[in-house]
C-alpha positions in Angstrom: 67.9 101.8 60.5 67.3 100.1 63.8 69.0 97.0 62.5 71.9 99.0 61.2 72.4 100.5 64.7 72.2 97.1 66.4 74.7 95.6 63.9 77.1 98.5 64.4 76.9 98.9 68.2 80.6 98.1 68.5 81.5 100.7 65.9 79.5 103.3 67.8 81.4 102.4 70.9 84.7 102.9 69.1 83.6 106.3 67.7 82.5 107.4 71.2 85.7 106.2 72.8 87.6 108.2 70.2 85.8 111.4 71.2 82.7 111.5 69.0 79.8 113.1 71.0 76.1 112.3 70.8 75.5 114.9 68.1 78.2 113.4 65.9 76.7 109.9 66.2 73.2 111.2 65.6 74.2 113.2 62.5 76.1 110.2 61.1 72.9 108.0 61.2 70.7 110.9 60.0 72.9 111.5 57.0 72.9 107.8 56.2 69.1 107.7 56.5 68.9 110.8 54.2 71.1 109.2 51.6 69.1 106.0 51.6 65.9 108.1 51.3 67.3 110.2 48.4 68.4 107.1 46.5 65.1 105.4 47.1 63.1 108.4 46.1 65.2 108.9 42.9 64.9 105.2 42.0 61.1 105.3 42.6 60.8 108.4 40.4 62.8 106.7 37.6 60.9 103.4 37.7 57.6 105.2 38.0 58.4 107.3 34.9 59.5 104.1 33.0 56.3 102.3 33.9 54.1 105.3 32.9 55.9 105.7 29.6 55.3 102.0 28.9 51.6 102.3 29.9 51.3 105.5 27.8 52.8 103.7 24.7 50.4 100.8 25.1 47.4 103.2 25.6 48.4 105.3 22.6 48.7 102.3 20.3 45.2 101.1 21.4 43.8 104.6 20.9 45.4 105.0 17.4 43.9 101.7 16.4 40.4 103.0 17.4 40.9 106.2 15.5 41.7 108.7 18.3 44.4 111.3 17.7 47.7 111.6 19.5 46.9 112.5 23.1 49.5 112.8 25.8 48.0 110.6 28.6 50.7 110.9 31.3 52.7 113.9 32.3 55.5 114.3 34.8 56.0 117.9 35.6 59.2 119.0 37.3 57.3 120.3 40.4 55.9 116.8 41.0 59.3 115.2 40.7 60.7 117.7 43.3 57.8 117.2 45.7 58.1 113.4 45.4 61.9 113.6 46.1 61.3 116.0 49.0 58.7 113.8 50.6 61.0 110.7 50.2 63.8 112.5 51.9 61.6 113.9 54.7 60.0 110.6 55.5 63.4 108.8 55.6 64.8 111.4 57.9 61.8 111.2 60.2 62.1 107.4 60.2 65.8 107.6 61.0 65.5 110.1 63.8 64.6 107.6 66.6 67.3 105.1 65.7 69.8 107.9 65.4 68.9 109.3 68.8 69.0 105.8 70.2 72.5 105.3 68.8 73.7 108.5 70.3 72.7 107.3 73.8 74.7 104.1 73.6 77.1 103.7 76.5 80.6 103.3 75.0 81.8 100.7 77.5 78.8 98.5 76.9 79.0 99.0 73.2 82.7 97.9 73.1 81.8 94.8 75.1 78.9 93.9 72.7 79.4 91.3 70.0 
């Protein structure tokens, strides 16, 4: 997020010169951080589920070969998915707060002169 703000300093200056206040700028970057965190958490959950399904299939095949019955080795309850998604969003918002606050404090004149 810090790099995003440094790359978009001029854009922040334009927004401030058009009347956006500090709260608007802060919310803009916090929402961006939250969206990135939500997408990242969702992708992590999906890829984690796919990997555990593959590991479960391999383990079940090995256990069937050794004479064990069908046992469910991995479970992914809904409450765990929701907690993982919530933690991902909270962490991304916490990580995005400082850069968002920093972006809100940018002086519009200096930001417009920046390259």
